[in-house]
N, C-alpha and C positions, 0 to 999 in steps of 0.2 A: 621123417623127415620132411612133409609137408605141413606135419603139425608144430614142430619145431618154426618153420618157415614164416607159416600166419604170427602163430605168436610173435615171434621177432617184429612180424612188418608191423602187426597190433599194439606193441609196445612201445616201435619207435614213433608210430603216431600217435600215441599219449604222452610220449615226450613233449613232441613239438605241440601241440598242444597245451603246456603247462609253460614252454618257453611264449607262445604268445601272449600268455598269459603275463607272463613279465614283464614282456613288453609294451602291452597294452598299461600295465601299474606305472610302468618310469612314462608314457603320452600324458596319463591322467595328472601325474604327479608333476609333470614339469608345466602342464598345463596351468594347474592350479598355484604354481609356485610366480609363471608371470603374469596372473593376474591379479597376484597380492604385490606383487615388490613394482617397484617403479624403476624404468628403464632408467640404463646408468648415462651418470649427465658427462657432459664434454669439458676439459681441463681450460676451458675456457680461448683455446688456438683458434684461428682465424681454420674455418675448415677447411681440409686438403680439395684439391680439385680434384675430379676424378670423371674421366673419360669413358661413358660407357659404345663398349664395341659391342655390334649387334646383327650379326649374319641374317642374311636372310636368302630365300630358297623357295620361292614357290611363292604360292599366295597363303597362308594359313588360318585358320578359323578365327574369322573375328580381328584380322590383322591390325585392320584400322585402327580399332578399340585400343589393339594390345600398345602398339606405337602413342596412342594417344595418352595410357596411364604414362611414360615415360619422359614425354614433354612437358609435363605440369607437377612434379615432383618437389615445388618448392624448395632445391636447394639452390643454393650461393654461386656454386660453382661448378659446375658441369654441361657435359657434351653428349652427344648422343649421336654417334657416325653409324652410318646403315650404309652395309655392304652388298652386294648382290656379284655376281661373275661376270657377268654383263647385258646388255637391255633386253637381250629376248628372256631374259626371266620374268613372269607376272610376276613376280615382286617391284620391277624396277619402276613401273607408274603406281605403286603403292607407294615408296619411297617419295616419289618424286614430288609427289601430292604434300603427305608428309614434311619436305622441307618446306614445299611452299610455305603449308600454313605455319610451321614453327622455326622459323629460320633462324633463328639467335638460338637456338637448342640443337636445333638436329641437319646433319649433311649429310652429302651420300656420295659412296668410294667404287668406283668399279675394280674388279679385283686386278692385280698387275701380273700376268703370265698364272700361272700351275705349279708351284714349286712341287708338291708334295701329292699324294695317294689320297690327304683326308678334307674333302673342299670346303668345311667348314673351318678350319686347320690354315687352307689355302685365303680364306678369306679374309680369317685375324692376322697374318703376317701381313697384309695391305693394311688393315686397320688400325692395326699397332704402330707402325709408321710412320700415319701422319697422327695419332693421337697427338691433341694439347699439356695434356696433364701427367703426371705421376703414378694414378693409381687409376688402373686397366680394370674395368668390372667388366666381362664376357659375360652376356642377358640372350638368351633364347630366344626368337623370334615370337614365340607364343608362350612367351609369358608375361603378366602380371604384379604387380608388386602393391606395398601398403605406403602410406605419405611418410615414413619414415626411413624407410631402407636405405640411403644414403646416406645419410645423419649419421646411422650404427653404422657404416662402414667405415666414414670419417672419423668417428669416437673411436673403435676399435684397434683402428691402424699408428691412433696415438702410441701404442702399446708398439715399439721398438725389431721387438722379437717374434710377432704376427707376421707373415710372408706370404699368408693367403686365406681368406673367409669364405666361405660357400652358405647357402641358405637351407633351413629346413623347407623341402618341395610336398606342395598337395597340389590335388588336380581338381578344376571347378569348368562347369559353363555343358556339362553334358546335353544333347538332344535326343544320341541314337545309343542304340546297345554297346555297339561298337567302344562309344568314347565315355560310356559309362564305366566300361570293364576297363582303360586306360586310366581315368580319374581314380578307380579306387586304387588301381596298383601304387600311380603317383603318392596316393595318399597314405595307404598299409601299410605299403613294402616298400618304398623309396621313403618316404619324410617320415616312418614309425622307426625304420632300419637308424636314419641317422641320429633322430633323436633320441631312442635305446642305446645305442653303442654308445653316446657323448656321456649319458646319466650313468649307463650300469660299469663304462668301463674307460671313461671319459678319453674314448675315440672321438679325435673331430673331422667326420668323412666328408671328402671335396666330391661334391657334384657339379659338372658342368655347365648344368642349366641355368647357373650364376654361381659366377666367382671371381671374386678380385684380387689382383697382385699389386704389389708396389713395381715396378718399372725395373727398377735394380735388381730385384729378383728376378724377373721374368727372364733380365740381359742375363744376370749368373747363370741360366741353366741354358742360353745359349738361344735366348729369345722361341716363339713359336714356329720358329724353324726348325729346332729339333725333333719338335714331334709332328713333323708332316707327315708320317709316315705310321702311325698309328691311328688306333680308330677311337681307343676310349682316352684319349688327349687330356682330362679331367684326373682320372688315376695316376698315368706318367707324370704328369705334372705335381699332382697332391703328393706323390712318395718322392717328387726331387726334393721339393717345396722343406719336409720333413725330417727326409734322412739327408739328404744329397746336402742339405744347406741346413741344418737345425731350426729350422723357424718351427714355428708358430702355424697349423691348418686350426682356424675356429670356424665355430658353426653356428650363426647367426642366430638371436632372437628372433626379428621376421620372418615370417615366410617366404618364398616365393609361388607364386600359381601356374600353374600348369596349365593353358587353356586348350578343352578339347572338346568339341561339338558334333562333330558330323562324321567319325572315325567309324569304319566298316568294321564288323567281328574278323572278317576277314584279311583289313590290313593290320588292327590291334594282333592277331595271331602270328604275321609275317613280319611284324616290326619286335617282338618278343623271341621269334623265333633266330634275328638277327643278335638280336643280345643277347642272349642265352650264349652263344658263339662266342661273343665279344668276351663274358663275364667270364667264359670257363676259362679263355685266354687269359688273363690276368689273375686267377688264384690258383693253389695248387689244388689238384685233384680231387684231396679229402673232404678240404675245405668247402668247394663245391656239393660233394654228397651233402656234408653236412648241414649245410642249407636251403638243402630241401626234405628240413624236419619242420621251416616252416611254412609249409603247404603241405599240412598232415592230411589232411579228410584222400587225397587219393591212394596215401599209405595203406589207410585203415582200411579201403575199399577192395583193396589186392589183399589186405590180407583174410577178410571178411570173405572174398569168391575163394581164396584158397581154400577152406575148411569153415564152411557156413554155420553156424550155430549162434541163438540165443545169445549168448556174452559179446561172440564178433559182432552183431549187429546192433549191440549195445554199447562196444565202442566205437563203430562208424557213430549211432545217434550225436553220444559225446563229443566226440570230437568236428563235426560238423558244426552241433552246436556251437563247440567252442570258435570254430574259424568264425561263423553270423558273429558271435556276437564281439570280437575281435575288429573284425573290419567296418562292421555298422558302425561300433561308437571310435573307431581312428577317425573313420570319417567324416560325423557327424564332427567332434573337437578338431579336429586340421581345418574344417570347414566352415567357421561361425559364419552366420547369416544366409547359409546357403540351403537349397532345400532338401532332401533325402529322398532322392525317386520312388515309387513302386515299385521299380523291377532291379531294389538292392539284393534285396535276397537269391533272386534269381540269376541274377549278376555276379554274384560272389563266385556260388556253386561252375558254372559256366569258368570263368575266368580263373578258377585254380586247376576244372580239368585242363582246360587249352595249355595254362601255364607250367604244367606237371609233362603234355607234349615236349614245350617248347624247350623245358629243362632236361628231357631223357635227350633230345635229340644234340641238345649241347655239350652233352657228352664223350660224342663220336665225330661229330661235323666241326671242319675248318672253313670251310667260304659259306663265303656270302653273299646276297645281292643287293650293292647300295647303292639309289640313285641308276640304276640302270648298270653297274658297272659289277660285273664278275671280278671279287676278291680271294684270296686265299690270307686269313688270319693266323699268323702265328704267337708266339709266346708274349704276353705283353700288351695283345692285340698291335703288333707290329702288322703292317698290311704288306701284302707282296702280288702282284697281279698275275694271273696263274700262265705260266709258258715263258716266262720272263726272266731276267737276271735276277738275282734277291737284291733289295736296297739297302742300303749302307747300311749298319748295324748302329744301333740306339748307344747311344752313353747308360753306362750304369750310372745312379746317384753316386757311387762311391768318386767314382770318375769327373767328379765336375769342381771346378775351382772353390777352396775351402772348405770339402768336405767333411763331416764329421763320422767319423765309423760307428755302425752300429752293430749289436750285436748277430750274427750269421743264424742265430733260430729266431729272430722275431719275422712274426708270419708276416706274409709281401700281402694279406688281405685286408690289412684295415680300412684302406679307403673304399675297397667295396661292398663292405658289411652292409651297407643300406640295402643291397639288391641281394 
């Protein structure tokens, strides 16, 4: 029995290492193609106006520089609407200073009421209501982008079948071990997963760190109000756009950079404990189990511990080497011009062990502590406060106006394959 279980775990780890090799191939192929192919050109129509909705909560690492990046994008028709819950938020003064510095681009809005349990969506409801343009771009406060960011969004929306655009994610700015692990995850799991899903299966995965929608599409979904009580609003919106409305969700060429500088190892671990619970709530358990193969080193270690042998140790060494090559290579490729810290190799190993623990916890846990609030996460990341009456049920994609039918056998996990 022990021999069979050990052999199974070692075999699964080997399969995981192979899948990582395939993922690395697609990431390198995409980067090679982008380096050789010119960017698509516009049809010549006037650039569409874009409203950037940027909810703030607390002072992120280097927030002032993050906001400055969005103030000077060189696009002819755009606005940046900064949102805070109230004037007690430490981000309020930073936002005020940004508006004073760039009054023609930025403005500040305080949240109106508290319609739901998702703090980010509560702000988005207010920000969308005051936005002047018909392309709404949700942008996290800890991000930076490249100069062509808005131009590519405008060009992509020239296709009327496109309903949603998101961007490959990478991580930059690490000064601590916790932030290094965070940026490694953003690059080697989220960003690499988005790229591989598109290259291998033509799946455009929606990630809410940077997500653009047509206003008419958002209104057809019931506005942000319809996702006020879900934690993974990007997953739900992406699913509704593609399955409910029959529109395309596109992953852009340009990346968006997650800035993490001073996160502690404890903060990193707590974040992904919460994230794994959310992730499992959005996808079937068999898919959640299968995705653990993308972190094969812990499985190889468990297999070797059950039945130690030279062969088992060889598998552990091979799988570990494959994971290190994958993560270090992707980290360098998706962060052009950024240095690779000397601690990257040990950070990969520690990251994978902590992520495995978080993943295992996500198999069973259903409650999260988010911004000081204890919330229970139900199917589809629907939020319910403990010991309270159930919140209003969410509509399904099929119940939306103009919804198109989809085969029932299609997996619900496409939008979350990046994770």
